[in-house]
C-alpha positions in Angstrom: 9.1 17.1 -28.9 8.1 20.5 -27.5 5.3 19.0 -25.4 7.8 16.5 -23.9 10.2 19.3 -23.0 7.4 21.3 -21.4 6.4 18.3 -19.4 10.0 17.6 -18.3 10.3 21.1 -16.8 7.6 20.2 -14.2 10.0 17.7 -12.6 12.4 20.6 -11.7 9.5 22.8 -10.7 8.0 20.1 -8.5 11.4 19.4 -6.9 12.1 23.0 -6.0 8.5 23.7 -5.0 8.4 20.7 -2.7 11.7 21.7 -1.1 10.5 25.2 -0.4 7.1 23.9 0.8 8.8 21.5 3.2 11.1 24.3 4.5 8.0 26.3 5.4 5.9 23.4 6.8 8.5 21.7 8.9 8.9 24.5 11.5 5.1 24.5 11.8 5.0 20.8 12.3 7.8 21.1 14.9 5.9 23.7 16.8 2.7 21.6 16.9 4.7 18.5 18.0 6.3 20.4 20.8 3.0 21.9 22.0 1.2 18.5 21.8 4.1 16.6 23.3 4.5 14.3 20.3 8.1 13.5 21.0 10.6 10.7 20.5 12.1 10.4 24.0 15.5 8.8 24.7 15.3 5.2 25.9 17.3 1.9 25.5 17.5 1.1 21.8 17.5 4.7 20.8 20.5 6.8 19.7 19.4 10.4 20.5 20.0 11.8 23.9 17.4 14.5 24.1 13.6 14.5 23.4 13.0 15.3 19.7 9.7 16.2 18.1 8.0 14.0 15.6 5.5 15.1 12.8 8.2 16.0 10.2 6.6 13.3 8.1 3.3 15.2 8.1 5.1 18.2 6.5 6.7 16.0 3.9 3.4 14.3 3.1 1.5 17.6 2.6 4.1 18.8 0.1 4.1 15.5 -1.8 0.4 15.1 -1.9 -0.6 18.6 -2.9 2.1 19.6 -5.5 1.5 16.9 -8.1 -2.2 17.9 -8.2 -1.4 21.6 -8.4 1.2 21.1 -11.2 -0.2 18.4 -13.4 -3.4 17.1 -12.1 -3.6 13.5 -10.8 -4.0 10.6 -13.2 -6.3 8.0 -11.8 -3.6 5.4 -11.3 -1.4 7.9 -9.4 -4.4 8.9 -7.3 -4.7 5.3 -6.1 -1.1 5.3 -5.1 -1.3 8.6 -3.2 -4.5 7.5 -1.4 -2.6 4.4 -0.2 0.3 6.6 0.9 -2.1 8.8 2.8 -3.5 5.8 4.6 -0.1 4.6 5.8 0.8 8.2 6.7 -2.3 8.4 8.9 -1.6 5.1 10.6 2.0 6.3 11.1 0.7 9.5 12.8 -1.4 7.4 15.2 1.7 5.2 15.9 3.8 8.3 16.6 1.2 9.7 19.0 0.3 6.4 20.7 2.0 3.1 19.8 -0.2 0.7 17.7 -0.3 -3.0 17.9 1.2 -4.7 14.8 -2.2 -6.2 13.7 -4.1 -3.0 12.9 -1.1 -1.4 11.5 -0.5 -4.3 9.1 -4.2 -4.4 8.2 -4.0 -0.8 7.0 -0.8 -1.4 5.2 -2.3 -4.3 3.2 -5.3 -2.2 2.4 -3.0 0.6 1.1 -1.1 -2.0 -0.9 -4.3 -3.2 -2.5 -5.0 0.4 -3.6 -1.5 0.8 -5.0 -1.8 -2.4 -7.0 -5.1 -1.1 -8.3 -3.1 2.0 -9.4 -0.7 -0.1 -11.4 2.0 -0.9 -8.8 2.2 -4.5 -9.8 5.3 -6.5 -11.0 4.6 -8.5 -14.2 6.0 -11.8 -13.1 3.5 -14.6 -13.9 0.7 -12.7 -15.6 -2.0 -14.0 -13.1 -3.3 -13.4 -9.6 0.1 -14.3 -8.1 1.4 -11.0 -9.3 -1.2 -9.2 -7.2 -0.4 -11.2 -4.0 3.4 -10.9 -4.5 3.3 -7.2 -5.2 1.1 -6.6 -2.1 3.5 -8.6 0.0 6.5 -6.8 -1.4 4.9 -3.4 -0.8 4.2 -4.2 2.9 7.6 -5.8 3.5 9.7 -3.2 1.8 7.7 -0.3 3.2 8.5 -1.5 6.7 12.1 -2.2 5.7 12.4 1.5 4.6 10.6 2.5 7.8 13.3 0.8 9.8 16.0 2.7 8.0 14.8 5.8 9.8 17.1 5.1 12.7 19.8 7.8 12.5 19.8 11.5 11.7 19.6 12.1 7.9 19.7 8.4 6.9 16.2 7.7 5.7 15.7 11.1 3.9 19.1 10.7 2.1 18.2 7.2 0.9 14.8 8.3 -0.3 16.4 11.1 -2.4 19.0 8.7 -3.7 16.4 6.1 -4.9 13.7 8.5 -6.1 16.0 10.3 -8.6 16.7 7.2 -10.7 13.0 6.3 -10.5 12.3 9.8 -11.6 14.5 9.3 -14.7 12.5 6.1 -15.4 9.2 7.9 -15.2 10.5 10.6 -17.6 11.6 8.0 -20.0 8.2 6.3 -19.8 6.5 9.8 -20.1 4.4 9.1 -17.0 4.2 12.8 -16.1 2.0 12.5 -13.1 4.5 9.9 -11.7 7.3 12.4 -12.5 5.6 15.0 -10.4 5.2 12.6 -7.5 8.8 11.5 -7.6 10.2 15.0 -8.1 8.1 16.2 -5.1 9.3 13.2 -3.1 13.0 14.0 -3.7 12.4 17.8 -3.2 10.5 17.3 0.1 13.2 15.1 1.5 15.9 17.6 0.4 14.0 20.3 2.3 13.5 18.1 5.3 17.3 17.2 5.5 17.9 20.9 6.5 16.2 20.1 9.8 17.0 16.4 10.0 20.7 16.5 9.3 22.8 15.7 12.4 22.1 17.0 15.0 18.4 16.6 14.0 15.9 19.2 15.2 12.9 17.0 14.2 12.2 13.4 13.1 9.9 12.3 10.3 8.5 9.6 12.5 6.5 6.6 11.3 4.2 9.0 9.5 7.0 10.1 7.2 9.0 6.9 6.9 5.9 4.8 6.1 4.7 7.4 3.6 8.0 7.7 1.8 8.7 4.0 1.8 5.3 3.2 0.4 5.5 5.7 -2.4 9.1 4.7 -3.2 8.2 0.9 -3.4 5.0 1.7 -5.4 7.0 3.8 -7.9 9.5 1.0 -8.3 6.7 -1.5 -9.0 5.1 0.9 -11.5 8.5 1.2 -13.2 8.7 -2.6 -13.5 5.2 -2.7 -15.0 6.2 -0.9 -18.2 6.8 -3.5 -20.9 10.2 -3.9 -22.5 11.1 -6.5 -25.1 14.3 -7.6 -23.3 12.6 -8.1 -19.9 11.4 -11.3 -18.3 10.5 -12.2 -14.7 14.1 -12.7 -13.7 15.2 -9.3 -14.9 12.2 -7.8 -13.2 13.1 -9.3 -9.9 16.7 -8.3 -10.2 15.8 -4.8 -11.1 13.5 -4.4 -8.2 15.9 -6.0 -5.7 18.7 -3.6 -6.9 16.3 -0.6 -6.6 15.6 -1.5 -3.0 18.9 -3.0 -2.2 19.8 -0.9 0.9 16.5 -1.7 2.6 16.7 -5.4 1.8 20.3 -5.6 3.0 19.6 -3.8 6.3 16.6 -5.9 7.1 18.4 -9.1 6.3 21.4 -8.1 8.4 19.3 -7.2 11.4 17.0 -10.2 11.2 19.9 -12.6 10.8 22.0 -11.1 13.6 19.0 -11.0 16.0 18.3 -14.7 15.3 21.9 -15.6 15.9 21.9 -13.6 19.1 18.7 -15.3 20.3 16.7 -12.1 20.3 13.3 -11.5 18.9 13.2 -10.0 15.4 10.6 -7.5 16.7 13.0 -6.3 19.4 14.4 -2.8 18.6 17.9 -1.7 19.1 20.9 0.0 17.7 21.9 -2.9 15.5 21.2 -1.6 12.0 23.7 -1.0 9.3 24.0 2.7 10.2 24.6 1.9 13.9 27.3 -0.6 13.0 29.1 1.8 10.7 29.1 4.4 13.5 30.5 1.9 15.9 33.4 1.4 13.4 34.2 5.1 13.7 32.3 6.5 10.8 30.7 9.9 11.7 26.9 10.1 11.5 26.9 12.6 8.7 29.2 10.4 6.6 27.1 7.4 7.3 24.0 9.1 6.0 25.9 10.4 2.9 27.6 7.1 2.2 24.3 5.1 2.4 22.7 7.6 0.1 25.5 7.2 -2.5 25.3 3.4 -2.4 21.5 3.6 -2.7 21.8 5.9 -5.7 24.2 3.5 -7.4 22.1 0.3 -6.8 18.9 2.0 -7.7 20.4 3.4 -10.8 21.5 0.0 -11.8 18.1 -1.4 -11.0 16.4 1.1 -13.2 18.7 0.3 -16.1 18.0 -3.4 -15.7 14.2 -2.7 -15.6 14.6 -0.7 -18.9 16.5 -3.5 -20.5 19.7 -1.4 -20.9 21.9 -3.4 -18.6 22.5 -7.1 -18.3 21.2 -8.0 -14.8 24.3 -10.1 -14.0 26.7 -7.2 -14.4 25.4 -5.3 -11.3 24.0 -8.3 -9.5 27.2 -10.4 -9.1 29.3 -7.6 -7.6 26.4 -6.4 -5.5 26.0 -9.9 -4.0 29.8 -10.2 -3.5 30.1 -6.8 -1.8 27.0 -7.4 0.2 28.2 -10.7 1.5 31.6 -9.4 2.5 30.1 -6.3 4.1 27.5 -8.4 6.0 30.3 -10.6 7.4 32.2 -7.6 8.6 29.2 -5.8 10.1 28.0 -9.0 11.9 31.3 -8.9 13.8 30.6 -5.5 15.2 29.4 -5.8 18.9 26.0 -4.2 19.1 24.2 -6.2 21.7 26.5 -6.3 24.7 25.4 -2.9 26.1 21.7 -3.6 25.9 21.5 -7.4 26.6 18.3 -8.4 28.3 16.4 -5.2 27.4 13.3 -5.4 25.3 11.7 -2.9 23.0 9.2 -3.5 20.2 10.1 -1.7 16.9 
C-alpha cells in the first residue's frame, strides 16, 4: 500500500517537472528556430498570417524522454516505445526543415511502430500475427491522424492533454509506473507548451511534436488494451480504442470524405478540418481548442472504462456514433473549399 502511494506521487512530480522543463526549453527552441529560419510561413491552406517558428516539438520531446528515466528508470518495454517515438520525432524534424516525400516518412513510421509493438503496444484481438500487423497499421494511421490535428493554435496540445490523463489513470490502475511517468510527462509537457501555443501562438510544435505526441499517445492506448481483463473480448477492445482516439478518427474521416466528395486529393492540405469548420461557424479559436479538448477527455475516459471492463461498450458507443453522425452532417455543410478551389498543397 505504501509502495503504491509512493509510486503514484511520481505522476504528479513528472507532470509538474515536465511542465517546468518545457517552459524553459521552448524559448530556447524558438530562438534556435528563428536563427536557423525553421519557420511555418503563411500560404494557401494555412491559417496563420505571419511566419511562426517550429521546433516546439523538440522541446516537448526532450522533456518527455528525459524525465521518466530520471524519475523511475525505463522499463525495457517503455524504452522500446520511447525509441520509436524518438524516430518519428527525428523524421518530423527533417520534415519541418525540408519537406520529406511520403515514402521515407512512412518507412520510418512503420519501423517505429514495429519497435512499439515489441514494447507491448499490441491490441489482443486474435492472438496471432494479425495482432502485430493490425497494431502497426493502427499506430501509423492514428499517429498521422493526430498529426493532422495540429492545424490551429492550441488544438493538438489540448487534445493530447485530454487523452493522456485518462490513459494515465489506466496506467496507475495497472501499476505500470514507467508508463505512468511517460504519460504524466506527456500531459505536463503539453500543458507547458500551451503557454506559448495558445492563440495567438508564438511557436508551433511542427511535425516533430505532433508525430512524437501522437505516436506515444496511440502506443499508450494499445498498451492499455493489452492488459487482460475477464470481461474484455476483441469487440470491447476495438470499441475502447476507437473511443480513446475518437477525435482523431472523426476528424480524419470527415476530411477524407469531404475531399472525396469535392473531387480533391485526400493528400491535398487545406483549412477543412473540424477545427476550421467550427471557426467558420463563429466559434473563437480558443473555444475551439478548449471544446475539442473537453470532448476528447470524455471519449477517452469512456474508452479507458470500456478497456478496463467497467463500462458496457454500447453505453458510450451508441450516443457517440449518433452525435458524430449529426455533427459530421452539419460540418459537411460548412463551405471550406470555395476560397481555395484549384490550389494544391500536400499535407
